[in-house]
Every structure is written in structure tokens, then in C-alpha cells.
C-alpha positions in Angstrom: 64.0 94.3 118.5 64.8 97.3 115.9 62.3 99.7 114.7 62.7 100.3 110.7 60.7 102.1 108.5 60.8 100.4 105.2 58.7 102.9 103.2 62.0 104.7 102.9 63.4 101.8 100.8 60.0 100.7 99.1 58.2 104.0 98.6 54.5 104.4 99.2 52.1 101.8 97.9 48.4 101.5 97.7 46.8 98.8 99.6 43.3 97.5 99.8 41.3 98.1 102.9 39.9 94.6 102.5 42.6 92.5 102.0 42.1 88.8 100.4 41.1 85.8 102.6 43.1 82.9 102.9 42.0 79.1 103.9 43.6 78.1 107.3 41.6 74.6 107.4 42.5 73.8 103.9 46.3 74.9 104.5 46.2 72.7 107.7 44.9 69.9 105.6 47.5 69.9 103.0 50.0 70.1 105.3 48.8 67.2 107.4 48.5 65.0 104.3 52.2 65.7 103.4 53.5 65.1 106.9 51.5 61.7 107.0 52.9 61.1 103.8 56.5 61.5 104.7 56.2 59.9 108.2 54.7 56.9 106.5 57.1 56.8 103.4 58.6 53.4 102.5 62.1 54.6 102.7 64.7 52.3 104.6 65.6 53.8 107.8 67.9 52.3 110.4 66.6 51.2 113.6 66.4 53.6 116.4 65.2 51.3 119.4 63.4 48.3 120.4 60.4 49.8 118.6 62.2 49.9 115.2 63.1 52.9 113.0 61.4 56.2 112.7 61.4 58.7 110.0 63.6 61.9 109.8 62.2 65.2 111.1 62.9 66.3 107.5 64.1 69.8 106.8 61.2 70.0 104.0 58.0 68.3 105.3 57.9 68.0 108.8 60.4 70.7 110.2 58.7 74.1 110.0 55.2 72.2 110.1 55.8 71.6 113.7 56.2 75.3 114.3 53.1 76.3 112.3 50.5 73.6 113.0 49.1 74.3 116.3 48.6 77.8 115.3 46.5 76.8 112.0 43.4 75.2 113.6 42.6 73.6 117.1 44.8 70.6 117.9 48.6 70.0 116.9 47.9 67.5 113.6 50.9 65.1 113.5 53.0 66.9 116.1 52.5 64.5 118.8 53.9 61.5 116.7 56.8 63.8 115.2 57.9 64.9 118.6 57.8 61.3 119.9 60.2 60.3 117.2 62.5 63.2 118.4 62.3 61.8 122.0 63.0 58.2 121.0 66.0 59.3 119.1 67.3 61.3 122.1 66.3 58.7 124.4 68.3 56.0 122.5 71.6 57.9 123.3 74.2 59.5 121.3 75.2 56.3 119.6 71.9 55.7 118.1 72.1 54.6 114.4 72.4 57.8 112.1 70.0 58.4 109.3 72.6 58.2 106.7 76.2 56.9 106.6 77.2 56.7 102.9 78.9 58.1 101.0 82.0 58.9 103.2 81.3 62.1 105.2 78.0 61.5 105.6 77.9 60.1 109.1 79.2 63.5 110.3 76.6 65.5 108.4 73.6 63.3 109.7 74.8 63.7 113.2 75.3 67.4 112.6 72.0 67.8 110.8 69.9 65.8 113.7 71.4 67.7 116.4 70.6 70.9 115.1 67.1 70.1 113.7 66.2 68.3 117.0 67.1 71.1 119.4 65.6 73.9 117.3 62.5 72.3 116.9 62.2 71.2 120.9 63.3 74.9 121.7 60.5 76.5 119.6 58.1 74.0 121.1 58.6 74.5 124.6 58.8 78.7 123.9 55.4 78.2 122.4 54.0 76.4 125.0 55.0 79.1 127.6 57.8 76.8 129.4 59.7 78.7 132.1 62.7 76.5 132.1 63.8 74.1 129.4 62.9 70.2 129.9 65.2 67.4 130.5 64.7 66.5 126.9 65.6 69.5 125.7 68.6 69.9 127.9 69.6 66.4 126.3 69.1 67.8 123.1 71.5 70.4 123.8 74.0 68.2 125.1 74.1 66.3 121.7 74.3 69.7 119.9 77.3 70.4 121.7 78.7 67.1 121.3 78.6 67.5 117.5 79.8 71.3 117.4 83.2 71.4 115.3 86.4 73.0 117.0 85.7 76.2 114.7 82.1 76.5 116.1 80.2 75.5 113.6 78.2 71.7 112.6 78.6 69.5 109.5 75.4 69.7 107.7 73.7 67.2 105.0 75.3 68.4 101.4 73.1 66.6 98.9 73.8 69.7 96.4 70.5 70.9 96.4 70.1 74.5 97.1 69.0 76.3 99.6 68.6 73.7 102.1 71.1 70.9 101.5 74.6 72.4 100.6 78.0 73.2 101.9 76.9 76.7 102.1 73.7 75.9 103.9 76.0 75.2 106.8 75.3 78.6 107.7 71.8 78.4 107.6 71.9 75.6 109.8 74.0 77.2 112.5 71.6 80.2 112.6 68.9 77.6 113.3 70.9 76.6 116.3 71.5 80.1 117.1 67.7 80.5 117.5 67.3 77.7 119.5 69.8 78.8 122.1 68.2 82.2 122.1 64.6 80.7 122.2 65.0 77.8 124.9 63.2 78.7 128.0 65.7 79.6 130.7 68.8 78.0 128.9 71.1 80.6 128.0 72.3 84.3 129.2 75.3 86.0 129.3 76.0 84.8 132.7 76.0 81.4 131.8 79.0 79.2 132.8 81.9 79.6 131.2 81.8 76.2 129.2 78.3 77.0 127.8 79.5 80.7 127.1 82.6 79.6 125.5 80.6 77.2 123.0 78.0 80.2 122.2 81.0 82.5 121.5 82.5 80.4 118.9 79.1 79.7 117.1 78.8 83.6 116.9 82.6 83.7 115.7 81.7 81.3 113.1 78.3 82.8 112.1 80.6 85.8 111.6 83.4 84.4 109.8 81.3 82.1 107.6 78.8 85.0 106.4 78.1 85.7 102.8 76.4 89.2 102.3 75.6 88.4 98.9 73.3 85.4 99.9 70.4 87.1 100.9 68.7 83.9 102.1 71.4 83.3 104.7 71.4 86.8 105.6 67.5 86.7 106.1 68.4 83.6 108.7 71.1 85.6 110.4 68.7 88.6 110.8 66.2 86.0 112.3 69.0 84.3 114.7 69.9 88.0 116.0 66.5 88.6 117.3 67.1 85.7 119.6 70.6 85.5 120.3 72.5 88.9 121.2 75.7 89.4 119.8 75.5 88.5 116.2 74.6 91.6 114.5 74.6 95.2 115.3 71.5 97.4 114.9 73.1 98.9 112.0 73.7 95.6 110.5 70.4 94.2 110.8 68.9 97.3 109.1 71.4 96.9 106.3 69.9 93.5 105.8 66.4 94.5 106.0 67.4 97.2 103.2 69.0 94.5 101.1 65.8 92.2 101.5 63.4 94.8 100.3 65.4 95.8 97.6 64.8 92.5 96.2 61.2 92.8 96.8 58.8 92.5 93.6 57.2 95.8 92.5 55.4 94.9 89.4 51.7 95.0 89.6 51.4 91.1 89.5 54.0 89.9 91.9 54.0 93.0 94.1 55.2 92.2 97.5 56.8 88.9 96.6 60.4 87.8 96.6 62.1 85.0 94.3 64.4 82.5 95.8 66.4 82.1 92.6 67.4 85.7 92.9 68.6 85.6 96.6 72.0 84.4 95.9 74.3 83.5 93.3 73.6 79.7 93.9 76.8 77.7 93.9 75.4 74.3 94.1 78.3 73.4 96.4 80.9 74.1 93.8 83.5 77.2 94.3 81.7 78.9 91.6 78.3 79.3 90.1 77.3 77.0 87.1 78.5 78.1 83.9 75.4 77.2 82.2 71.9 77.2 84.6 70.6 73.9 85.3 67.7 72.7 83.5 64.7 74.1 85.9 60.9 74.2 85.8 59.8 77.3 84.1 58.4 78.7 87.2 61.6 78.2 89.6 62.8 81.6 88.6 59.7 83.2 89.5 58.4 85.0 92.7 57.2 82.2 95.1 55.6 81.6 98.3 58.6 80.1 100.2 61.0 83.0 100.1 58.0 85.4 100.7 56.7 83.7 103.6 60.0 83.1 105.0 61.2 86.7 104.6 57.9 88.3 105.3 57.9 86.4 108.7 61.6 87.2 109.7 61.1 90.8 108.9 58.2 91.1 111.3 60.3 89.2 113.9 63.0 91.9 113.2 60.6 94.9 114.3 59.0 95.7 110.7 55.3 96.3 111.6 52.7 94.1 110.0 51.2 97.3 108.5 54.2 98.5 106.8 53.7 98.6 103.0 56.2 96.0 102.2 54.7 93.5 104.9 51.1 94.4 103.6 51.8 93.9 100.0 53.9 90.6 100.4 50.9 89.2 102.9 48.6 90.2 100.2 50.3 88.5 97.5 50.4 85.2 99.7 46.7 85.3 100.0 46.2 85.7 96.4 48.1 82.9 95.5 47.0 80.1 97.7 45.8 77.0 95.7 42.5 75.5 96.0 44.2 72.6 97.4 45.2 74.9 100.4 48.7 74.7 99.3 51.2 77.3 97.8 53.5 75.6 95.1 57.0 76.4 94.9 59.7 74.7 92.4 63.1 73.3 93.1 65.8 76.0 92.1 68.4 72.9 91.9 66.6 70.3 89.4 63.4 70.0 87.3 61.9 67.4 89.2 59.3 64.9 87.6 55.7 64.7 89.4 56.5 61.2 89.9 59.9 62.0 91.9 58.8 61.8 95.6 60.9 65.0 96.2 58.4 67.0 93.7 56.8 68.7 96.4 59.3 69.2 99.2 59.7 73.0 98.3 56.0 73.4 98.4 55.8 71.8 101.7 58.1 74.5 103.1 56.5 77.3 101.0 53.0 76.3 102.4 54.3 76.2 105.9 56.2 79.5 105.7 53.4 81.2 103.9 51.0 80.2 106.6 53.5 81.4 109.6 53.5 84.8 107.9 50.3 85.2 107.5 49.3 84.1 110.9 51.9 86.5 112.3 50.4 89.2 110.3 47.1 88.6 111.8 48.8 88.4 115.4 50.8 91.7 115.0 
């Protein structure tokens, strides 16, 4: 883990001796309600086993939820139900009905997306619980992951043309999660691994390097995170370069000091070769600083060795504390489309924002 003094890039910032407070219980309640809504949402699902269908462990609502929920309050919320769904899908075998099959090409996207999400969440869970070796279930998840790895080292991933999580370019973010899983899973991988496994990991490393877009700071942040778990992805100099670029995008104005804006982290292409000639109609707040990127980047910077009392982190965490909503959430709007409040996806990015804001704040308290 690197040592980085961000004050060189940030400058000295005055911070209060008594930071504002945030409400963990309300954050947990909001996340629980959203997770329950997703798990019970009446969307048509294909059968998994003799007990019927399960809802997918969605990138937006139940994904990061599983990482943060046990840390917020006593109990794990709906994690037991979510991980039982994952277990059922794995036990059903590699031929289990996919989540999506249409339009053409969606089948391989569905297989790759599920394999990465499943392995990532299980690896993080078992590491968090202090396991010394990966469980048989996690080993099965890795077998499924390698089954769907492409010859070039990457994986197919859902492309719904929704930035930042579901586009062609998001394959890089997804592969970073696979790298985190490999480097996190208890006792699973080291450089003395069997040649077959090492060869697959080397293919992943090479693909991540070849597909890297230095101008996509969302992807660069995830690559930085992956490099803290799996060696051979970035040199220390490259890690510090990413940190510097991220800090350059951090807001310094009095109102939003310490925050980031997802909209400003890339020249978003919406799965086209070039950026849209006209920006899509967005919610007015979609271009403003928000909690998803602020929580995500602050957490990753701390994982990468930036201290929690560094001015850049202190200001980011204070911004998060000051912007929690009375209902416990942090609101973030889609940078892809201005959704109606009646749209089921209206709160998807807020789900991620609330989970990542909570993770960052908890990490700041722990460090």
C-alpha cells in the first residue's frame, strides 16, 4: 500500500475540530427498505431451481449493500437472503437459466455479469468474516468466473447504454471487480499458483492494461482499487498518478468542498464511439457534485493509502456528513437519462450513493 501526501496536490484546508454527525441507523433502514423492494420487485425472472426464480444481485441496489450493511448496525439486514440467492444460482450449475437472453448478445453479457458479481460479493464476504481459506461455494464461483472469461482476458458485461455501470466501457470496471475478488478471496491466489490459474490471472492483468482509458477517472479509480488487492496491475508511480488526477477533480468551492461529480469523471460515450454531440436531457442536479462518486473515491483513496486525516479525505467525509438526507439516504441522479419519479430505476444511483457514502464514512472512522 502506497503512501501519498495529497496536501501537495490539494493545498492546506481548514477543517473543523468537530465534524458533523451522520445517522447510521437511518442509512441502514433506507438501504434495507430499498433492498427489500428490489428483492420483492415483481419483474419476470427465469426459474433458478425447484424453488423458483430469484432476483438478480443488482449492481445498483443489492450489490454494494452487501458490503456495507453488516458494518452499519448489528445484524446483516437482508444479506442472508441475498447470499442464499447467490448460493442457489451456483448450486443450480453452469446451465442455470440466465437473467437476460434478449436482444442478441445479452446471453453472454448476462453470464459474464453474474459470474463477476457473484465472485466479487462472495470473496468480500468471506474476507470480511475472517476466513482463512475460500469456501467450496466461493471456489465454485471462481470456476464459473473462469468458464466465462474471454480468450482476451476480459468478460462480457451488461450494456444497457447507461453510464457508468452498464455500457461497453464498463467492462473495464467489471474486470476490476474480478481482480479485487481474486486478490481478496482468502487463500485463493498467489504468484506460486498453478500455471493454469496464473495464466488466467495474467490474461486479466494484460486485458486491464490494454483496455485502460486514462481519461475515464471512474475506471481509473476502480483500477486503483484493484491494484491494492492484486499485484501487477499498476506501478507505485502509476498509482500516485491516478491519485493526483482524482484529487485534481475534487471540488474546492466553499459549498461543495471535498466532493466529486460523477458527470465530470469522464467524457461519457453512452456506448458510442464518440461522446454525444448534444448532452442528453438530464435532471438539473445530474451534473453537480454528488455522493456516489464522493463516497466511492474517498473510500478507494483510503484503501490506496491516503490517510483519513488527510485534508482531501477530511473534506470529502465532511461533505458526505453534511449531505445525508433526513430519510438516511444520499440522493444522486442518473447521468444517462432524466428519469421520472414513477420509473422504478429513479433511485438506482441513490442506492449506490448511500452504500458508498456509508462505506467511506465507516472507513474514515476505522482508520
